[in-house]
PyMOL Python script that loads the backbone (N, CA, C, O; Angstrom):
from pymol import cmd

cmd.read_pdbstr("""\
ATOM      1  N   MET A   1      67.043 -35.247 -51.439  1.00  0.00           N
ATOM      2  CA  MET A   1      67.878 -34.329 -52.181  1.00  0.00           C
ATOM      3  C   MET A   1      68.638 -35.068 -53.291  1.00  0.00           C
ATOM      4  O   MET A   1      68.808 -34.530 -54.385  1.00  0.00           O
ATOM      5  N   GLN A   2      69.085 -36.270 -53.021  1.00  0.00           N
ATOM      6  CA  GLN A   2      69.845 -37.027 -54.004  1.00  0.00           C
ATOM      7  C   GLN A   2      69.046 -37.307 -55.273  1.00  0.00           C
ATOM      8  O   GLN A   2      69.611 -37.333 -56.366  1.00  0.00           O
ATOM      9  N   GLN A   3      67.740 -37.516 -55.137  1.00  0.00           N
ATOM     10  CA  GLN A   3      66.936 -37.826 -56.318  1.00  0.00           C
ATOM     11  C   GLN A   3      66.943 -36.664 -57.307  1.00  0.00           C
ATOM     12  O   GLN A   3      66.896 -36.884 -58.517  1.00  0.00           O
ATOM     13  N   HIS A   4      67.000 -35.431 -56.808  1.00  0.00           N
ATOM     14  CA  HIS A   4      67.047 -34.265 -57.693  1.00  0.00           C
ATOM     15  C   HIS A   4      68.361 -34.212 -58.463  1.00  0.00           C
ATOM     16  O   HIS A   4      68.403 -33.765 -59.609  1.00  0.00           O
ATOM     17  N   LEU A   5      69.427 -34.670 -57.828  1.00  0.00           N
ATOM     18  CA  LEU A   5      70.758 -34.561 -58.425  1.00  0.00           C
ATOM     19  C   LEU A   5      71.101 -35.730 -59.339  1.00  0.00           C
ATOM     20  O   LEU A   5      72.189 -35.756 -59.914  1.00  0.00           O
ATOM     21  N   GLN A   6      70.207 -36.689 -59.486  1.00  0.00           N
ATOM     22  CA  GLN A   6      70.452 -37.853 -60.335  1.00  0.00           C
ATOM     23  C   GLN A   6      70.180 -37.582 -61.810  1.00  0.00           C
ATOM     24  O   GLN A   6      70.481 -38.422 -62.658  1.00  0.00           O
ATOM     25  N   ASN A   7      69.621 -36.431 -62.121  1.00  0.00           N
ATOM     26  CA  ASN A   7      69.310 -36.097 -63.503  1.00  0.00           C
ATOM     27  C   ASN A   7      70.599 -36.109 -64.331  1.00  0.00           C
ATOM     28  O   ASN A   7      71.562 -35.433 -63.967  1.00  0.00           O
ATOM     29  N   PRO A   8      70.638 -36.861 -65.432  1.00  0.00           N
ATOM     30  CA  PRO A   8      71.868 -36.962 -66.235  1.00  0.00           C
ATOM     31  C   PRO A   8      72.327 -35.633 -66.840  1.00  0.00           C
ATOM     32  O   PRO A   8      73.466 -35.522 -67.293  1.00  0.00           O
ATOM     33  N   ILE A   9      71.458 -34.634 -66.851  1.00  0.00           N
ATOM     34  CA  ILE A   9      71.859 -33.340 -67.407  1.00  0.00           C
ATOM     35  C   ILE A   9      73.026 -32.740 -66.632  1.00  0.00           C
ATOM     36  O   ILE A   9      73.826 -31.994 -67.197  1.00  0.00           O
ATOM     37  N   PHE A  10      73.133 -33.060 -65.336  1.00  0.00           N
ATOM     38  CA  PHE A  10      74.220 -32.494 -64.535  1.00  0.00           C
ATOM     39  C   PHE A  10      75.583 -33.017 -64.977  1.00  0.00           C
ATOM     40  O   PHE A  10      76.558 -32.265 -64.980  1.00  0.00           O
ATOM     41  N   LYS A  11      75.664 -34.274 -65.345  1.00  0.00           N
ATOM     42  CA  LYS A  11      76.929 -34.819 -65.860  1.00  0.00           C
ATOM     43  C   LYS A  11      77.276 -34.164 -67.192  1.00  0.00           C
ATOM     44  O   LYS A  11      78.439 -33.862 -67.459  1.00  0.00           O
ATOM     45  N   THR A  12      76.265 -33.949 -68.021  1.00  0.00           N
ATOM     46  CA  THR A  12      76.485 -33.306 -69.315  1.00  0.00           C
ATOM     47  C   THR A  12      76.959 -31.869 -69.131  1.00  0.00           C
ATOM     48  O   THR A  12      77.928 -31.446 -69.762  1.00  0.00           O
ATOM     49  N   LEU A  13      76.275 -31.115 -68.267  1.00  0.00           N
ATOM     50  CA  LEU A  13      76.675 -29.731 -68.003  1.00  0.00           C
ATOM     51  C   LEU A  13      78.099 -29.663 -67.466  1.00  0.00           C
ATOM     52  O   LEU A  13      78.889 -28.818 -67.888  1.00  0.00           O
ATOM     53  N   SER A  14      78.418 -30.547 -66.545  1.00  0.00           N
ATOM     54  CA  SER A  14      79.752 -30.578 -65.952  1.00  0.00           C
ATOM     55  C   SER A  14      80.818 -30.889 -67.000  1.00  0.00           C
ATOM     56  O   SER A  14      81.867 -30.245 -67.036  1.00  0.00           O
ATOM     57  N   ALA A  15      80.551 -31.866 -67.842  1.00  0.00           N
ATOM     58  CA  ALA A  15      81.517 -32.249 -68.877  1.00  0.00           C
ATOM     59  C   ALA A  15      81.758 -31.104 -69.861  1.00  0.00           C
ATOM     60  O   ALA A  15      82.897 -30.846 -70.251  1.00  0.00           O
ATOM     61  N   ILE A  16      80.697 -30.428 -70.258  1.00  0.00           N
ATOM     62  CA  ILE A  16      80.841 -29.314 -71.202  1.00  0.00           C
ATOM     63  C   ILE A  16      81.596 -28.159 -70.552  1.00  0.00           C
ATOM     64  O   ILE A  16      82.470 -27.557 -71.177  1.00  0.00           O
ATOM     65  N   ALA A  17      81.264 -27.848 -69.304  1.00  0.00           N
ATOM     66  CA  ALA A  17      81.964 -26.772 -68.597  1.00  0.00           C
ATOM     67  C   ALA A  17      83.445 -27.103 -68.456  1.00  0.00           C
ATOM     68  O   ALA A  17      84.296 -26.244 -68.687  1.00  0.00           O
ATOM     69  N   ASP A  18      83.758 -28.332 -68.081  1.00  0.00           N
ATOM     70  CA  ASP A  18      85.161 -28.741 -67.953  1.00  0.00           C
ATOM     71  C   ASP A  18      85.884 -28.639 -69.291  1.00  0.00           C
ATOM     72  O   ASP A  18      87.003 -28.131 -69.361  1.00  0.00           O
ATOM     73  N   LYS A  19      85.248 -29.119 -70.342  1.00  0.00           N
ATOM     74  CA  LYS A  19      85.855 -29.103 -71.673  1.00  0.00           C
ATOM     75  C   LYS A  19      86.157 -27.678 -72.127  1.00  0.00           C
ATOM     76  O   LYS A  19      87.167 -27.431 -72.785  1.00  0.00           O
ATOM     77  N   ASN A  20      85.281 -26.746 -71.773  1.00  0.00           N
ATOM     78  CA  ASN A  20      85.444 -25.350 -72.178  1.00  0.00           C
ATOM     79  C   ASN A  20      86.159 -24.502 -71.132  1.00  0.00           C
ATOM     80  O   ASN A  20      86.281 -23.287 -71.284  1.00  0.00           O
ATOM     81  N   ASN A  21      86.632 -25.156 -70.063  1.00  0.00           N
ATOM     82  CA  ASN A  21      87.352 -24.460 -68.996  1.00  0.00           C
ATOM     83  C   ASN A  21      86.570 -23.242 -68.496  1.00  0.00           C
ATOM     84  O   ASN A  21      87.107 -22.139 -68.396  1.00  0.00           O
ATOM     85  N   THR A  22      85.297 -23.468 -68.186  1.00  0.00           N
ATOM     86  CA  THR A  22      84.439 -22.398 -67.695  1.00  0.00           C
ATOM     87  C   THR A  22      83.639 -22.901 -66.501  1.00  0.00           C
ATOM     88  O   THR A  22      83.645 -24.092 -66.190  1.00  0.00           O
ATOM     89  N   GLU A  23      82.961 -21.988 -65.849  1.00  0.00           N
ATOM     90  CA  GLU A  23      82.138 -22.339 -64.692  1.00  0.00           C
ATOM     91  C   GLU A  23      80.669 -22.224 -65.067  1.00  0.00           C
ATOM     92  O   GLU A  23      80.263 -21.288 -65.756  1.00  0.00           O
ATOM     93  N   ALA A  24      79.878 -23.185 -64.606  1.00  0.00           N
ATOM     94  CA  ALA A  24      78.431 -23.165 -64.810  1.00  0.00           C
ATOM     95  C   ALA A  24      77.773 -23.545 -63.492  1.00  0.00           C
ATOM     96  O   ALA A  24      78.204 -24.483 -62.822  1.00  0.00           O
ATOM     97  N   TYR A  25      76.732 -22.815 -63.125  1.00  0.00           N
ATOM     98  CA  TYR A  25      76.061 -23.031 -61.850  1.00  0.00           C
ATOM     99  C   TYR A  25      74.563 -23.201 -62.054  1.00  0.00           C
ATOM    100  O   TYR A  25      73.957 -22.522 -62.883  1.00  0.00           O
ATOM    101  N   VAL A  26      73.978 -24.104 -61.299  1.00  0.00           N
ATOM    102  CA  VAL A  26      72.527 -24.262 -61.274  1.00  0.00           C
ATOM    103  C   VAL A  26      71.993 -23.214 -60.305  1.00  0.00           C
ATOM    104  O   VAL A  26      72.500 -23.071 -59.193  1.00  0.00           O
ATOM    105  N   ILE A  27      70.960 -22.480 -60.735  1.00  0.00           N
ATOM    106  CA  ILE A  27      70.419 -21.385 -59.932  1.00  0.00           C
ATOM    107  C   ILE A  27      68.889 -21.444 -59.930  1.00  0.00           C
ATOM    108  O   ILE A  27      68.291 -22.323 -60.550  1.00  0.00           O
ATOM    109  N   GLY A  28      68.280 -20.514 -59.237  1.00  0.00           N
ATOM    110  CA  GLY A  28      66.843 -20.294 -59.324  1.00  0.00           C
ATOM    111  C   GLY A  28      65.973 -21.314 -58.618  1.00  0.00           C
ATOM    112  O   GLY A  28      66.330 -21.853 -57.570  1.00  0.00           O
ATOM    113  N   GLY A  29      64.819 -21.563 -59.222  1.00  0.00           N
ATOM    114  CA  GLY A  29      63.797 -22.408 -58.616  1.00  0.00           C
ATOM    115  C   GLY A  29      64.248 -23.827 -58.345  1.00  0.00           C
ATOM    116  O   GLY A  29      63.785 -24.447 -57.388  1.00  0.00           O
ATOM    117  N   PHE A  30      65.142 -24.354 -59.166  1.00  0.00           N
ATOM    118  CA  PHE A  30      65.621 -25.715 -58.935  1.00  0.00           C
ATOM    119  C   PHE A  30      66.325 -25.809 -57.591  1.00  0.00           C
ATOM    120  O   PHE A  30      66.111 -26.756 -56.835  1.00  0.00           O
ATOM    121  N   VAL A  31      67.164 -24.825 -57.297  1.00  0.00           N
ATOM    122  CA  VAL A  31      67.896 -24.823 -56.023  1.00  0.00           C
ATOM    123  C   VAL A  31      66.915 -24.665 -54.859  1.00  0.00           C
ATOM    124  O   VAL A  31      67.032 -25.358 -53.848  1.00  0.00           O
ATOM    125  N   ARG A  32      65.955 -23.759 -55.004  1.00  0.00           N
ATOM    126  CA  ARG A  32      64.933 -23.577 -53.969  1.00  0.00           C
ATOM    127  C   ARG A  32      64.182 -24.880 -53.721  1.00  0.00           C
ATOM    128  O   ARG A  32      64.004 -25.296 -52.576  1.00  0.00           O
ATOM    129  N   ASP A  33      63.745 -25.519 -54.802  1.00  0.00           N
ATOM    130  CA  ASP A  33      62.991 -26.763 -54.668  1.00  0.00           C
ATOM    131  C   ASP A  33      63.841 -27.872 -54.061  1.00  0.00           C
ATOM    132  O   ASP A  33      63.328 -28.726 -53.338  1.00  0.00           O
ATOM    133  N   LEU A  34      65.127 -27.859 -54.350  1.00  0.00           N
ATOM    134  CA  LEU A  34      66.040 -28.837 -53.774  1.00  0.00           C
ATOM    135  C   LEU A  34      66.057 -28.716 -52.256  1.00  0.00           C
ATOM    136  O   LEU A  34      65.967 -29.718 -51.547  1.00  0.00           O
ATOM    137  N   PHE A  35      66.171 -27.491 -51.761  1.00  0.00           N
ATOM    138  CA  PHE A  35      66.194 -27.273 -50.314  1.00  0.00           C
ATOM    139  C   PHE A  35      64.847 -27.563 -49.663  1.00  0.00           C
ATOM    140  O   PHE A  35      64.794 -28.004 -48.515  1.00  0.00           O
ATOM    141  N   LEU A  36      63.771 -27.321 -50.383  1.00  0.00           N
ATOM    142  CA  LEU A  36      62.435 -27.562 -49.838  1.00  0.00           C
ATOM    143  C   LEU A  36      61.941 -28.982 -50.102  1.00  0.00           C
ATOM    144  O   LEU A  36      60.824 -29.344 -49.733  1.00  0.00           O
ATOM    145  N   ASN A  37      62.800 -29.785 -50.754  1.00  0.00           N
ATOM    146  CA  ASN A  37      62.476 -31.174 -51.072  1.00  0.00           C
ATOM    147  C   ASN A  37      61.178 -31.280 -51.880  1.00  0.00           C
ATOM    148  O   ASN A  37      60.312 -32.111 -51.604  1.00  0.00           O
ATOM    149  N   ARG A  38      61.079 -30.404 -52.888  1.00  0.00           N
ATOM    150  CA  ARG A  38      59.917 -30.399 -53.773  1.00  0.00           C
ATOM    151  C   ARG A  38      60.352 -30.810 -55.175  1.00  0.00           C
ATOM    152  O   ARG A  38      61.515 -30.630 -55.538  1.00  0.00           O
ATOM    153  N   PRO A  39      59.442 -31.355 -55.961  1.00  0.00           N
ATOM    154  CA  PRO A  39      59.792 -31.666 -57.353  1.00  0.00           C
ATOM    155  C   PRO A  39      60.029 -30.374 -58.141  1.00  0.00           C
ATOM    156  O   PRO A  39      59.428 -29.338 -57.855  1.00  0.00           O
ATOM    157  N   SER A  40      60.895 -30.452 -59.112  1.00  0.00           N
ATOM    158  CA  SER A  40      61.199 -29.292 -59.942  1.00  0.00           C
ATOM    159  C   SER A  40      61.036 -29.672 -61.405  1.00  0.00           C
ATOM    160  O   SER A  40      61.384 -30.783 -61.807  1.00  0.00           O
ATOM    161  N   LYS A  41      60.506 -28.750 -62.200  1.00  0.00           N
ATOM    162  CA  LYS A  41      60.231 -29.054 -63.599  1.00  0.00           C
ATOM    163  C   LYS A  41      61.235 -28.434 -64.559  1.00  0.00           C
ATOM    164  O   LYS A  41      61.238 -28.760 -65.746  1.00  0.00           O
ATOM    165  N   ASP A  42      62.082 -27.547 -64.060  1.00  0.00           N
ATOM    166  CA  ASP A  42      63.072 -26.944 -64.942  1.00  0.00           C
ATOM    167  C   ASP A  42      64.370 -26.706 -64.184  1.00  0.00           C
ATOM    168  O   ASP A  42      64.406 -26.739 -62.954  1.00  0.00           O
ATOM    169  N   ILE A  43      65.431 -26.466 -64.941  1.00  0.00           N
ATOM    170  CA  ILE A  43      66.745 -26.216 -64.362  1.00  0.00           C
ATOM    171  C   ILE A  43      67.292 -24.958 -65.018  1.00  0.00           C
ATOM    172  O   ILE A  43      67.420 -24.890 -66.240  1.00  0.00           O
ATOM    173  N   ASP A  44      67.615 -23.955 -64.193  1.00  0.00           N
ATOM    174  CA  ASP A  44      68.213 -22.719 -64.690  1.00  0.00           C
ATOM    175  C   ASP A  44      69.715 -22.794 -64.461  1.00  0.00           C
ATOM    176  O   ASP A  44      70.170 -23.184 -63.385  1.00  0.00           O
ATOM    177  N   VAL A  45      70.477 -22.419 -65.477  1.00  0.00           N
ATOM    178  CA  VAL A  45      71.935 -22.483 -65.399  1.00  0.00           C
ATOM    179  C   VAL A  45      72.504 -21.121 -65.767  1.00  0.00           C
ATOM    180  O   VAL A  45      72.064 -20.494 -66.730  1.00  0.00           O
ATOM    181  N   VAL A  46      73.485 -20.670 -64.993  1.00  0.00           N
ATOM    182  CA  VAL A  46      74.222 -19.459 -65.335  1.00  0.00           C
ATOM    183  C   VAL A  46      75.648 -19.884 -65.677  1.00  0.00           C
ATOM    184  O   VAL A  46      76.249 -20.711 -64.992  1.00  0.00           O
ATOM    185  N   VAL A  47      76.171 -19.300 -66.747  1.00  0.00           N
ATOM    186  CA  VAL A  47      77.525 -19.602 -67.203  1.00  0.00           C
ATOM    187  C   VAL A  47      78.373 -18.353 -67.017  1.00  0.00           C
ATOM    188  O   VAL A  47      77.977 -17.260 -67.422  1.00  0.00           O
ATOM    189  N   VAL A  48      79.543 -18.518 -66.400  1.00  0.00           N
ATOM    190  CA  VAL A  48      80.463 -17.403 -66.233  1.00  0.00           C
ATOM    191  C   VAL A  48      81.128 -17.154 -67.586  1.00  0.00           C
ATOM    192  O   VAL A  48      81.776 -18.042 -68.140  1.00  0.00           O
ATOM    193  N   GLY A  49      80.964 -15.952 -68.107  1.00  0.00           N
ATOM    194  CA  GLY A  49      81.514 -15.631 -69.424  1.00  0.00           C
ATOM    195  C   GLY A  49      80.412 -15.598 -70.457  1.00  0.00           C
ATOM    196  O   GLY A  49      79.321 -15.089 -70.197  1.00  0.00           O
ATOM    197  N   SER A  50      80.690 -16.134 -71.621  1.00  0.00           N
ATOM    198  CA  SER A  50      79.739 -16.099 -72.730  1.00  0.00           C
ATOM    199  C   SER A  50      78.928 -17.387 -72.793  1.00  0.00           C
ATOM    200  O   SER A  50      79.476 -18.462 -73.037  1.00  0.00           O
ATOM    201  N   GLY A  51      77.634 -17.275 -72.575  1.00  0.00           N
ATOM    202  CA  GLY A  51      76.765 -18.441 -72.677  1.00  0.00           C
ATOM    203  C   GLY A  51      76.691 -18.977 -74.097  1.00  0.00           C
ATOM    204  O   GLY A  51      76.480 -20.172 -74.303  1.00  0.00           O
ATOM    205  N   ILE A  52      76.863 -18.111 -75.064  1.00  0.00           N
ATOM    206  CA  ILE A  52      76.813 -18.538 -76.460  1.00  0.00           C
ATOM    207  C   ILE A  52      78.019 -19.416 -76.782  1.00  0.00           C
ATOM    208  O   ILE A  52      77.886 -20.407 -77.501  1.00  0.00           O
ATOM    209  N   GLU A  53      79.195 -19.064 -76.258  1.00  0.00           N
ATOM    210  CA  GLU A  53      80.381 -19.888 -76.479  1.00  0.00           C
ATOM    211  C   GLU A  53      80.273 -21.216 -75.754  1.00  0.00           C
ATOM    212  O   GLU A  53      80.822 -22.223 -76.200  1.00  0.00           O
ATOM    213  N   TYR A  54      79.563 -21.214 -74.632  1.00  0.00           N
ATOM    214  CA  TYR A  54      79.396 -22.432 -73.843  1.00  0.00           C
ATOM    215  C   TYR A  54      78.621 -23.435 -74.646  1.00  0.00           C
ATOM    216  O   TYR A  54      78.364 -24.541 -74.171  1.00  0.00           O
TER     217      TYR A  54
END
""", "prot")
cmd.dss("prot")
cmd.show_as("cartoon", "prot")
cmd.util.cbc("prot")
cmd.orient("prot")
């Protein structure tokens, strides 16, 4: 599970969300693959509020 979470995009997403005082969550197939310990090729993110402002 840790290998999936080592992707540097997560630090970037977290920093941007913190800077904009908003919430962002990883959803979809990435989360499923994480639990099933399978490789994942994409990351889906949902942003609370306006994704365009994010």
